[in-house]
C-alpha positions in Angstrom: 148.2 52.0 109.0 145.1 54.2 108.3 142.9 51.1 108.2 144.0 50.2 111.8 143.3 53.7 113.0 139.9 53.7 111.4 139.1 50.3 113.0 140.2 51.6 116.4 138.0 54.7 116.1 135.1 52.5 115.0 135.7 50.3 118.0 135.8 53.3 120.4 132.6 54.7 118.9 130.8 51.4 119.3 132.0 51.0 122.9 131.0 54.5 123.9 127.4 53.8 122.9 127.1 51.4 125.8 129.8 52.4 128.3 130.0 55.9 129.9 133.2 57.7 128.8 134.6 57.9 132.3 134.4 54.2 132.8 135.8 53.5 129.3 138.7 55.8 129.9 139.5 54.2 133.3 139.4 50.7 131.8 141.5 51.8 128.8 144.1 53.6 130.9 144.4 50.8 133.4 144.7 48.1 130.8 147.3 50.2 128.9 149.5 50.7 132.0 149.3 47.0 132.9 150.0 45.8 129.4 152.9 48.1 128.8 154.5 47.2 132.1 153.9 43.5 131.4 155.6 43.8 128.0 158.5 45.7 129.5 159.0 43.0 132.1 158.7 40.1 129.7 160.7 41.5 126.7 162.9 44.3 128.0 164.0 42.9 131.3 162.4 45.6 133.4 162.4 44.7 137.1 159.3 45.0 139.2 159.5 45.4 143.0 156.7 44.5 145.4 155.0 47.9 145.3 154.9 47.9 141.5 153.4 44.4 141.5 150.8 45.4 144.1 149.9 48.5 142.2 149.4 46.6 139.0 147.3 44.1 140.8 145.2 46.9 142.2 144.7 48.3 138.6 143.6 44.9 137.3 141.3 44.5 140.3 139.7 47.9 139.7 139.0 47.0 136.1 137.5 43.7 137.2 135.3 45.4 139.8 134.1 48.0 137.2 133.2 45.3 134.7 131.7 42.9 137.2 129.8 44.9 139.8 129.3 48.5 138.5 125.9 49.5 137.4 127.3 52.5 135.5 128.4 50.3 132.6 124.9 50.3 131.2 123.3 53.6 130.2 119.6 54.1 130.3 
């Protein structure tokens, strides 16, 4: 368990050298919400109505826009 925590922290440290913390936090939070909801839908039978699906798609779209078009991902 401690090895996984160390690996996660090392990954965060490496990522934050190239991506600003605000962008990294937005991506991490959005991905976390989308993945937890997907797991709950697939394995726990959680139902998703249309507004929930649209919201999740907007989260994913925001992450894609940040990664594809944003110039803030590279620090000078």
